[in-house]
C-alpha positions as CSV (number, residue, x, y, z in Angstrom):
1,M,0.0,0.0,0.0
2,A,1.2,3.6,-0.6
3,N,1.4,4.4,3.1
4,Q,3.2,1.7,5.1
5,F,1.8,3.1,8.4
6,I,-1.7,1.8,7.5
7,T,-1.1,-1.7,8.8
8,I,-3.3,-4.8,8.6
9,Q,-3.8,-4.5,12.4
10,E,-5.1,-0.9,12.0
11,I,-7.4,-2.0,9.3
12,A,-8.9,-4.8,11.3
13,R,-9.3,-2.8,14.5
14,T,-10.9,0.0,12.6
15,T,-13.3,-2.1,10.6
16,L,-14.7,-4.5,13.3
17,P,-16.4,-1.7,15.4
18,R,-18.1,-0.5,12.2
19,L,-19.2,-4.0,11.4
20,L,-20.7,-4.4,14.8
21,E,-22.5,-1.1,14.4
22,N,-24.3,-2.3,11.3
23,L,-25.4,-5.7,12.6
24,V,-29.1,-6.1,13.4
25,F,-30.2,-9.7,13.8
26,P,-27.0,-11.1,15.5
27,N,-27.3,-8.3,18.1
28,L,-30.8,-9.5,19.0
29,V,-30.2,-13.2,19.4
30,H,-28.1,-15.5,21.6
31,K,-24.4,-15.3,20.7
32,D,-21.9,-18.1,21.1
33,F,-18.3,-17.1,20.7
34,S,-15.0,-18.4,21.9
35,N,-11.4,-17.6,21.0
36,D,-10.8,-21.2,19.8
37,F,-9.8,-21.0,16.2
38,A,-11.9,-22.8,13.5
39,R,-9.7,-24.2,10.8
40,N,-12.2,-24.8,8.0
41,L,-15.4,-23.7,6.6
42,G,-17.9,-26.4,7.5
43,D,-16.4,-27.1,11.0
44,T,-19.1,-28.4,13.3
45,I,-19.0,-27.4,17.0
46,Q,-21.2,-28.2,20.0
47,V,-23.1,-25.2,21.3
48,R,-24.8,-25.0,24.6
49,K,-28.5,-24.3,24.3
50,P,-29.6,-21.3,26.4
51,T,-31.5,-22.4,29.4
52,V,-35.2,-21.4,29.4
53,L,-37.1,-21.1,32.7
54,E,-40.6,-20.2,33.4
55,A,-41.7,-17.7,36.0
56,Q,-44.5,-19.1,38.2
57,E,-47.0,-17.6,40.5
58,F,-46.1,-18.3,44.1
59,N,-48.7,-20.1,46.1
60,Q,-48.0,-19.9,49.8
61,S,-50.1,-22.9,50.7
62,E,-48.4,-25.1,48.1
63,G,-44.9,-23.7,48.3
64,I,-42.5,-23.6,45.4
65,T,-42.0,-26.0,42.5
66,P,-38.3,-26.3,41.6
67,Q,-37.5,-26.4,37.9
68,D,-34.9,-28.6,36.5
69,I,-31.9,-26.9,34.8
70,T,-30.9,-29.2,32.0
71,E,-28.0,-28.0,29.9
72,T,-27.9,-29.5,26.5
73,T,-25.8,-29.0,23.4
74,V,-26.6,-29.0,19.7
75,P,-24.2,-29.3,16.8
76,V,-23.8,-26.1,14.8
77,T,-22.0,-26.0,11.4
78,L,-19.9,-23.0,10.7
79,D,-21.0,-23.0,7.1
80,K,-20.8,-19.4,6.1
81,I,-18.0,-17.0,5.4
82,A,-18.8,-13.4,4.6
83,T,-15.9,-11.9,2.7
84,V,-15.0,-8.7,0.9
85,D,-11.9,-8.7,-1.3
86,V,-10.3,-6.0,-3.3
87,E,-7.1,-5.4,-5.3
88,I,-4.6,-3.3,-3.4
89,T,-4.4,-0.9,-6.4
90,A,-8.1,0.0,-5.8
91,I,-7.2,1.6,-2.5
92,Q,-3.6,2.8,-3.0
93,G,-4.8,6.4,-3.1
94,A,-5.5,6.3,0.6
95,T,-2.8,8.3,2.4
96,N,-4.1,7.8,5.9
97,I,-6.6,5.7,7.9
98,N,-9.4,8.2,7.4
99,D,-9.0,8.1,3.6
100,L,-8.9,4.3,3.7
101,N,-12.0,4.2,5.9
102,R,-14.0,6.3,3.4
103,Q,-12.8,4.4,0.4
104,F,-13.0,0.9,1.7
105,L,-13.4,0.1,5.3
106,E,-16.8,1.6,5.9
107,P,-18.3,0.2,2.7
108,A,-16.8,-3.2,3.5
109,A,-18.2,-3.2,7.0
110,V,-21.7,-2.4,5.6
111,A,-21.4,-5.1,3.0
112,L,-20.3,-7.8,5.5
113,A,-23.1,-6.8,7.9
114,Q,-25.7,-7.0,5.2
115,K,-24.7,-10.5,4.3
116,I,-24.6,-11.7,7.9
117,N,-28.0,-10.1,8.7
118,S,-29.5,-11.6,5.6
119,D,-28.2,-15.1,6.3
120,G,-29.7,-15.0,9.8
121,L,-33.1,-14.1,8.7
122,E,-33.3,-17.3,6.6
123,L,-34.1,-19.0,9.9
124,Y,-37.7,-18.0,9.5
125,A,-38.0,-21.3,7.5
126,D,-37.7,-23.2,10.8
127,I,-40.7,-21.5,12.4
128,P,-44.1,-23.2,12.2
129,Y,-45.8,-20.8,14.6
130,V,-47.5,-18.2,12.4
131,A,-49.9,-15.3,12.5
132,G,-51.0,-12.7,10.0
133,T,-52.4,-13.1,6.5
134,A,-50.2,-14.1,3.6
135,G,-50.2,-11.2,1.1
136,T,-51.6,-8.6,3.6
137,T,-49.0,-6.1,4.9
138,P,-49.2,-5.6,8.7
139,S,-50.5,-2.1,9.4
140,S,-52.0,-1.7,12.9
141,L,-51.6,-2.5,16.6
142,D,-53.8,-5.5,16.0
143,D,-50.8,-7.1,14.2
144,L,-48.5,-6.5,17.2
145,A,-51.2,-7.9,19.5
146,A,-51.5,-11.0,17.3
147,M,-47.7,-11.6,17.3
148,R,-47.7,-11.2,21.1
149,K,-50.6,-13.6,21.4
150,V,-48.6,-16.4,19.7
151,L,-45.6,-15.8,21.9
152,N,-47.7,-15.8,25.0
153,A,-49.5,-19.0,23.9
154,N,-46.1,-20.7,23.5
155,K,-45.0,-19.4,26.9
156,A,-42.1,-17.4,25.6
157,P,-40.4,-15.3,28.3
158,V,-42.0,-11.9,28.5
159,S,-38.7,-10.0,28.3
160,P,-36.8,-9.4,26.1
161,R,-38.9,-9.8,23.0
162,Y,-38.1,-8.4,19.5
163,A,-39.9,-8.0,16.3
164,L,-38.3,-7.5,12.8
165,W,-40.6,-6.0,10.1
166,D,-39.9,-5.6,6.4
167,T,-39.9,-2.2,4.7
168,E,-43.6,-2.3,3.7
169,A,-44.8,-3.2,7.2
170,D,-42.4,-0.5,8.6
171,A,-44.0,2.1,6.3
172,N,-47.4,1.3,7.7
173,L,-46.5,0.9,11.3
174,V,-44.5,4.1,11.7
175,T,-47.7,6.1,11.1
176,V,-49.6,4.5,14.0
177,P,-49.8,7.1,16.7
178,A,-48.9,4.7,19.5
179,I,-45.8,3.6,17.6
180,V,-44.9,7.2,16.7
181,N,-44.8,8.1,20.4
182,A,-43.1,4.9,21.5
183,E,-39.7,5.0,23.1
184,K,-37.0,4.3,20.6
185,S,-33.8,2.5,21.6
186,G,-31.0,0.3,20.4
187,S,-27.5,-0.7,21.3
188,T,-25.9,0.0,17.9
189,T,-26.4,2.6,15.2
190,A,-28.3,0.1,13.0
191,L,-30.7,-0.8,15.8
192,R,-31.3,2.8,16.7
193,E,-31.9,3.9,13.1
194,G,-34.3,0.9,12.5
195,S,-36.2,1.2,15.8
196,L,-39.9,1.6,15.6
197,G,-40.1,1.7,19.4
198,R,-41.1,-0.6,22.2
199,I,-44.8,-1.4,22.5
200,M,-46.9,-4.3,23.7
201,G,-43.8,-5.8,25.2
202,L,-42.0,-5.9,21.8
203,D,-38.9,-3.9,20.8
204,N,-39.8,-3.4,17.1
205,Y,-37.2,-2.8,14.3
206,M,-37.2,-2.5,10.6
207,S,-34.8,-4.7,8.6
208,Q,-34.3,-4.6,4.9
209,A,-33.2,-8.2,5.0
210,V,-36.6,-9.7,6.1
211,K,-37.3,-12.6,3.7
212,K,-40.1,-13.4,1.3
213,H,-41.1,-17.0,1.3
214,T,-42.1,-18.5,-2.1
215,K,-44.1,-21.6,-1.6
216,G,-43.4,-24.8,-3.5
217,T,-44.9,-25.6,-6.9
218,L,-47.4,-28.3,-5.8
219,S,-49.9,-28.5,-8.6
220,A,-53.0,-29.7,-6.7
221,A,-54.7,-29.8,-3.3
222,V,-53.5,-32.8,-1.4
223,K,-54.8,-34.9,1.5
224,P,-53.1,-37.6,3.6
225,K,-52.6,-40.8,1.6
226,S,-53.5,-42.9,4.6
227,S,-54.7,-42.4,8.2
228,T,-51.7,-41.2,10.3
229,S,-51.5,-41.1,14.1
230,A,-50.5,-38.1,16.2
231,G,-46.8,-38.0,16.8
232,A,-45.7,-38.7,13.3
233,A,-42.8,-36.6,12.1
234,S,-43.5,-37.1,8.4
235,L,-46.6,-37.3,6.3
236,T,-47.4,-38.7,2.9
237,L,-49.9,-36.6,0.9
238,S,-51.6,-37.5,-2.4
239,A,-54.1,-36.4,-5.0
240,A,-55.5,-37.8,-8.2
241,T,-52.9,-35.9,-10.1
242,V,-50.2,-34.0,-8.4
243,T,-46.7,-32.8,-9.4
244,G,-44.3,-30.2,-8.1
245,T,-42.7,-29.6,-4.7
246,L,-43.1,-28.5,-1.2
247,V,-40.1,-26.5,-0.1
248,K,-38.4,-26.0,3.2
249,G,-40.3,-23.3,5.1
250,D,-43.7,-24.1,3.6
251,V,-46.4,-23.8,6.2
252,L,-49.1,-26.5,6.3
253,T,-52.3,-26.1,8.2
254,I,-53.9,-29.4,9.3
255,L,-57.0,-29.5,11.6
256,G,-56.2,-25.9,12.7
257,D,-52.6,-26.7,13.7
258,H,-49.6,-25.2,11.8
259,Y,-46.6,-27.2,10.7
260,V,-43.4,-26.3,8.8
261,V,-41.9,-28.4,6.0
262,T,-38.3,-29.1,7.2
263,Q,-36.9,-30.4,3.9
264,T,-37.8,-29.8,0.3
265,A,-39.6,-32.7,-1.3
266,A,-40.8,-33.5,-4.8
267,A,-44.0,-35.3,-5.8
268,E,-43.7,-38.6,-7.4
269,S,-46.4,-41.0,-8.6
270,N,-49.1,-38.5,-7.5
271,E,-47.9,-38.4,-3.9
272,I,-45.4,-36.5,-1.8
273,T,-43.8,-37.4,1.5
274,V,-42.7,-34.5,3.7
275,N,-40.9,-34.1,7.0
276,I,-42.7,-31.7,9.3
277,Y,-42.2,-29.9,12.6
278,P,-43.6,-30.1,15.1
279,A,-44.8,-33.7,15.1
280,L,-48.4,-34.3,14.1
281,K,-50.6,-33.1,16.9
282,Q,-53.8,-34.9,15.9
283,N,-54.8,-38.1,14.1
284,V,-55.5,-37.5,10.4
285,T,-57.5,-39.5,7.8
286,T,-57.6,-39.6,4.1
287,A,-60.4,-36.9,4.3
288,T,-58.4,-34.4,6.3
289,V,-57.8,-31.1,4.4
290,V,-54.2,-29.9,4.2
291,D,-53.7,-26.2,3.4
292,V,-50.5,-24.8,2.1
293,A,-49.9,-21.1,3.0
294,D,-49.5,-18.7,0.0
295,N,-46.3,-16.7,-0.7
296,H,-45.7,-14.2,2.1
297,I,-43.2,-11.9,3.8
298,A,-41.7,-13.6,6.8
299,N,-41.6,-10.9,9.5
300,L,-40.3,-12.3,12.8
301,G,-41.1,-11.9,16.5
302,F,-38.9,-13.8,18.9
303,H,-37.1,-14.1,22.3
304,P,-33.3,-14.1,21.9
305,S,-33.1,-17.8,22.9
306,A,-35.0,-18.8,19.8
307,F,-31.9,-18.4,17.6
308,A,-28.1,-18.5,18.0
309,F,-25.5,-16.7,16.1
310,V,-22.2,-18.7,16.4
311,T,-18.8,-17.4,15.4
312,R,-15.2,-18.5,15.7
313,P,-12.0,-16.8,14.7
314,L,-10.4,-17.9,11.4
315,V,-6.8,-19.0,11.5
316,N,-4.0,-16.8,10.2
317,P,-2.9,-18.3,6.9
318,S,0.8,-19.0,6.5
319,G,3.0,-17.1,4.2
320,V,0.9,-13.8,4.1
321,E,0.4,-10.8,6.3
322,S,-2.8,-11.2,8.4
323,Y,-4.4,-10.2,11.6
324,V,-7.5,-11.5,13.5
325,T,-9.4,-9.3,16.0
326,S,-12.4,-10.2,18.1
327,Y,-14.9,-8.1,20.1
328,N,-18.4,-8.5,21.4
329,G,-19.0,-12.0,20.0
330,V,-17.7,-11.3,16.5
331,S,-14.3,-12.1,15.0
332,L,-12.8,-10.4,11.9
333,R,-9.8,-11.6,9.9
334,V,-7.9,-9.3,7.5
335,V,-5.4,-10.8,5.1
336,K,-3.0,-9.0,2.7
337,G,-1.8,-11.5,0.1
338,Y,-0.6,-12.0,-3.4
339,N,-2.6,-13.8,-6.2
340,M,0.0,-15.7,-8.2
341,T,-2.5,-16.6,-10.9
342,Y,-3.2,-13.0,-11.8
343,K,-0.1,-11.4,-10.2
344,K,-2.0,-9.0,-8.1
345,E,-1.8,-7.9,-4.5
346,M,-5.1,-8.5,-2.7
347,L,-6.7,-7.3,0.6
348,S,-9.4,-9.5,2.1
349,M,-11.5,-9.4,5.2
350,D,-13.8,-12.2,6.3
351,V,-16.0,-13.5,9.1
352,L,-16.7,-17.2,9.8
353,Y,-20.1,-17.9,11.3
354,G,-23.2,-20.1,11.5
355,Y,-26.8,-19.8,12.7
356,K,-29.0,-22.3,14.5
357,T,-32.6,-22.3,15.6
358,M,-32.5,-23.3,19.2
359,Y,-36.1,-23.0,20.4
360,P,-38.6,-22.6,17.5
361,E,-41.4,-22.2,20.0
362,L,-39.9,-18.9,21.1
363,A,-40.5,-17.3,17.7
364,V,-43.4,-16.5,15.5
365,R,-43.5,-15.9,11.8
366,Y,-45.8,-13.0,11.0
367,M,-46.9,-13.3,7.5
368,G,-47.4,-10.3,5.3
């Protein structure tokens, strides 16, 4: 680089705080981080599930009822690397760290945060607990009340609770007087700027990364192929003529209960077998109607323990200049290297991470 005082260490330590400031979803969910280095993309680690307890009403005549504290672990695959890479020549004009920040570091931090946020919101596909109407944008306090109702019904802890709304819902909700006057808060710039305020026990935020779910291409209405007892984790559906797919994240409504398809499946010989979550709650017969939710925006309400953001530092590669820095549950690696194939100096910054749904019952997918 033109100015040798702008070191890899300076770049890393300047960029990481800006990355953290632009994160939304990871700052609202359970974080699992340690300084143990992960050597490869795809490493699987064991993560402790957050303990969830229930507050109970004290009855003096009956005394207390102790709750078991059972600590369990789940495997999480560090299957994602967010990376920004540029040729050194693209930023050689920087004469000091302020110039470099304007040219590269700030845009890189924003780009990394956008990818990390976007990947996290894909977890909506694990959530079968739904409210709202597919195709109808949330627009009133009734929508917040409906989201709250599902969380309450699932006995989610009352605090903290968060809601992430897409841009269309945000445009409607910010005009509601009670929301206009709600207290705005947030621990980072991205959260403060996106805050709609706290109301009905929910800290509400706008996120441009909220996903749209596009349902599978199933060609006909289907019913169970045979009678199936409650407790089944898969279901075979059929029709006189059926082709197409049910995709991961599709919501099935059966006898008033909601289920999510956990793995994409394709119809074959006029039937389709899908894995569902939760397990079937009621017995079904060949006459039971199975509804598939239409395309919808997947707004999310959740307690932090519903999801986990898991990160580990990447190792410093040999033979090149690199630096790894970590803070507040996120680790960033910066590498300055040489591409022998194209004979160019490169600067790369990357983050290794994975997401996991820990307690689906502590989240609600609010369709819009």
